[in-house]
Structures are given as C-alpha cells and as structure tokens.
C-alpha positions, 0 to 999 in steps of 0.5 A, a space after each residue: 267557865 269562871 276559871 276559863 275567862 280569867 285565863 283567857 283575859 290573861 292570855 290575851 293581855 300577854 299577847 297584846 303586851 308582846 305585840 306592843 313590845 314588838 311594835 315599839 322595838 320596830 319603831 325604835 329600830 333606826 338605820 345608823 347610816 341613811 341611804 344616799 348620805 355618803 357622797 359618790 366619788 368617781 374617777 375619770 375612766 375610759 369605759 371603752 378601753 375597759 370594755 376592750 380589755 374584758 373583751 380580749 380577756 374572755 377571748 382567751 379560753 382559760 378553761 380549767 385544766 381537768 378531764 378533757 381539758 387537762 392539756 389546755 395549758 397554752 391558753 393560760 400561758 397566752 393569758 399571762 402574756 396578755 396580762 403583761 402587755 395590757 397592764 405594764 405598770 403592774 408588771 413594772 412595779 410589782 414582783 411576780 411569782 408563778 405558783 404551780 406553773 399557772 397561778 400568779 402572785 403580784 406583790 406591790 410594796 407599800 411605804 409602811 412595812 409595819 402594816 400587814 398587807 392587803 390581799 385581793 383574789 381572783 381566779 383565771 380559769 372558767 368553766 367549759 362552753 361551746 357555741 351551741 345555744 349562744 347568741 354570740 360565740 362563747 369565747 368571742 368577746 363580742 361587744 354588742 350594740 346594747 353595750 354588752 360584752 359576751 363570753 364565758 368568764 365575763 361574769 365568773 370571774 374575769 370581769 371581777 379580775 379585769 376591774 381590779 387590774 384596771 383600778 390598780 393600773 389607773 392608780 399607778 398611772 397617777 403615781 398613787 402610793 400605798 401605805 400597806 403592801 398589796 398582794 394580787 393572788 390569781 389561782 388557776 383551778 378554782 372552778 372544778 372543785 377537785 383540783 387544788 394546785 392553785 390557791 392552796 399552793 399560793 397560801 403555802 408559798 406565802 406562809 413559807 415566806 412569813 406573810 400574814 394578811 390584814 384582810 383578804 377580798 375575793 369574789 362572792 357576795 352579791 348586789 341585788 334588788 332589795 325589794 326581794 327582802 323588803 328594802 327599797 334600795 339595792 342591797 349589797 351583801 358582803 360574804 363574811 363566811 362561807 358554807 362548807 363544800 362537800 361531795 358525798 357519794 352514796 352507793 348500793 352494791 347488789 346482785 345484777 345481771 341481765 335486764 330480761 330477768 330482773 330481781 327486785 329491788 335492784 341497786 338502781 331502785 334502792 339508789 333512787 329511793 335513797 336520793 328521793 329520801 334525801 330530797 324529802 328529808 333535809 337537815 334541820 333549819 338553824 340561824 347562824 350568827 352571821 345570818 342573824 347579823 344579816 337581818 339585824 343590819 337590813 331590818 332598819 331599812 325595810 318596809 314596815 311589814 318586813 321591818 317588823 318581821 326582821 326586827 323581831 326575828 328572835 320571837 318569830 323565828 320558827 315561822 320565819 325559818 319556815 318561810 325561808 325554806 319555801 320562799 326561794 332556794 337562796 333563802 333556804 340555803 341561808 338557814 340549813 345545810 343543803 343536799 343537791 343530787 348532781 351525778 348518777 352512775 349505773 350500768 355501762 349498757 342499756 340491758 344490764 342491771 348493774 351490780 353497783 349504783 352510785 350518786 353524787 350528793 353535793 352538800 353545802 354545810 351550814 356554819 356550826 355543822 361539820 362533815 361528820 354531822 352530815 355523814 352521821 345524819 345521812 347514815 341514820 336516814 338511809 340505813 345500812 343498805 346504803 354506803 355513804 362516802 366523802 369524796 372531797 370536802 372543806 368544812 364551813 369557814 370561820 365568820 369574819 369580824 364585821 367590826 374590823 376596819 377592813 370590813 368598814 372600809 369595804 362598806 365605805 367603798 360600796 357607799 362611795 361608788 353605788 347610789 341608793 344602796 344598803 350594805 350588810 354581811 351575810 353567809 356566802 352559800 357557794 364556794 370560793 378560793 377564799 376558803 383556803 386563805 384562813 391560815 393568813 388571816 381570819 378577816 376574809 371577805 367576799 364581794 362582787 361589785 356588780 348589780 346583776 338581774 336575775 336573768 344575768 345571774 342565771 347566765 353564769 356557768 350557762 348560756 350567753 354569759 355577758 357583762 355590760 360596759 357600765 357594770 365594768 366601769 362601775 366595778 373599776 370605780 369600786 376597786 379604786 375606792 377600795 384600794 384607796 380606802 384600805 391601802 392608801 391610808 395610815 
C-alpha cells in the first residue's frame, strides 16, 4: 500500500502536467490570418449572362465516349463550336490545339517569357443521365424560378469550366495583360477512369514542346460548412495531393453446373465471403503529412473542444483516428486506404452455378502506400483460393508545397472572394485529371470555388444535378481574382 500511493501520486501528477501542457498549447495556438480581415474584391459581372451560358453548356450532352456512348462524337464537336461562338476573345488571342480529336489546349501568351506558365484544367465530359427521376430534363439546362440551373455536368464540371472561361473572357474584354503564359487544358475523358486519351496526351504534347508549368489548378477541393469540423466559418479545402485510384478484381474459379445440384462452397459463396472480409478488415489508419497539415491549419480557428483536440493531435492520435473512422465516410477516407466493392459478375443465367465469380474493388490508396502494398495486404487477407488482379491503377500523387507562392495566391484569391472563410490544404480523396500533370510541375492544386450543401453534393453524378446563379457568379469572381493574383503580377 505504501508503495502504491507514491506511484499513484506520481502518475496523477504526470497526467496533470500533460493536461496543463496541452491546455497551454491550445491557448497559444493563434490564427495567422483573422477571419474576415481580407477585403472582398468584386468585378461588375452580368449574372444573367453567366447563367445563360452554363445553361447552354449543359444542353450539349458531352457524355464520355465509352461503352454504349462510344459514338457520342458529335456532342463534343458541337461543344467546341459553342465555345468558339461564346468566347470570341479567347479564340482571338489564344492559340488552340486539338489533342486526340476532342481534348483542347488554349495557350495565351504573357509578357514575360522568363516566367513559367500557369495551367488551369477542366474536363468537358460528363457521366450518363436519363430524364427518369429528374425534376427537370437531365440535359435541359432549365433555369428555374429559384435561380437554379439544372442539368448533368452543371456541377461536375461544366460549372467550373464555364466560370473559368467567363473570368478570362471578362479580363480580355478589359484589355488585361498577363505577365506569365496561361494554358487552359480541357480533357474529354476524365469520368470513365478507363479511358486515357485526353489528359495523358495533353501532357505528352506539352512535354514534347518543352513546356514546364509553374503550377496547375484543377477541380477538387471543396467548400463546406465548417461546423462539421468545429470551425464557425466556411472551410475552403485546397487539394494539395490526391489518393491513388485503382480497380482491383478479385475472382474465384471453381466447378460449376446446374443450380438444381449445388456443391458447396460455390464460387459465388466464396466470393461473397471474400467481399465481406474486405469490408470488415480495412487497412490500418495512418496520418499523412498533408492530413496533419489540414488540422494544424484549422486548429486555431476551431471552437474550444475541437481546438484542444486538433492542437494536440499528436498526443491524442489513436483516439482521433478511431473517431475519424466512425464519424463520416469522408473523415475515414482521410486516414486510410479504402475499399469499395462496386461490381459483381457470376453466371449468365439464373439457374447456372458459375465456374467463375468476380468482383471489382475500387481502391483509393493513401499517400505513403502503393498498389503493391494493397495487393500484398489483400492476398494475405483473402488467402490462396481468391485471385487478386490489378485492372487499372494510378498510385497516390506527391504532396504539393503549400509554401509555394501559387498556393499562397490561391488562398489570397479565396479570401478576396468569399466572406467568413478559413482556407486549409488537404489530401483530395477522389481522382482528377490533375494526377497526370506531375511531369510538368509538382505544384499541382485542386480547388472548386462552390459552396454546396450536403444535399447538392449528393446530386453530383446523381439525380437533379444543379447549380445556382449566385454560385456561378461567385465562382467567376474567384477565377478573376485567381488569374490576376497568379498571372498578372511580376
């Protein structure tokens, strides 16, 4: 008993000292930029004209040319003609290059040839849609009384592309000159994930012509309600890297036959067990350097409890990672490689036991891991009866330098456009064309200047995709600021 008490007191004392240090760290963690201290800068824009243009853009059904839409070539040709008609100054001053028949490069020369160019990306293609279940036609471009424009691609990502083009056309109309060259690169096959004619061939063309970029900006990133992260403001997240994107096929080969005489276990039975095992046994959680930077940046702006947790993330790491895995799919994806079963194949008839059963596992690989790590993990988990084969894969991208001037200028542009906002870098959990551009520069960033509710985020690739007039006008304002801040300064 006499020995126990001193040990107890020492333990409690150490715990108290640790808590004191954590509290002091939290109190001293002050924001470098106060919310709202950056002046908002706005141009005089015609919101109705911008709305008309995004409406017209989504009426052209540029569905990715794969599978049953492989002959959808005319839509892309029509879209190119519409771009020429709608943005005459861009086509007057910029050199246009066609890549792989449908992808576009616009090159606008700046005054200072010693500066590396800026590169802005977007993709022309959209995912398929039919009118069934839509409040308005899926390619109607209908502008409703509540100022929304409906149509496939309005969010992903013609809204982004049209806002960028509106911004550049606006500046050209004002005779704005740029210091550095500007490249607009618009691929045509981003969505399928199995077609690589667009972005890779654009990059190949640029490399063959000796082009190096100062930075690249693509879709990705997001703006969301900061209360989800304990921040009493809008949070703007700039994607400074990207998870790997892989399709892995797991398969079972076993004797089949007539369904009236089943022999267990069947190929389908073994496959479903394997899929269940994958879902129940995810890869371990881990903090990447960029995820650490996300919460380091957000912590000073958080409410007290969140500020305490994020400031002391290193000390509270195990509990915080556990919380992230159960809090939401997005937070879980920030701290681990994820597996998502997406497709299943078995027999070609209902009364046949298949000889082969297969499943596709879409895998998003965390920075610091590779496809080899993932395959090794799955083979060990599933055993020798399950075959594991990689169908298509890109590994995680490098992490961009958030101390680079371009990143700082993107942050500045966001603060000059959006009120009550906190900006932070983060690891983008999906896939974009940006992953192909690293041969041109390591300064690859992703940001979409749209504040979408959870409801509207769920419309992307889904029913009733839409975008508001206000969001389109604000996104155009952002690209004006971004073009001026990154390309019009020495």
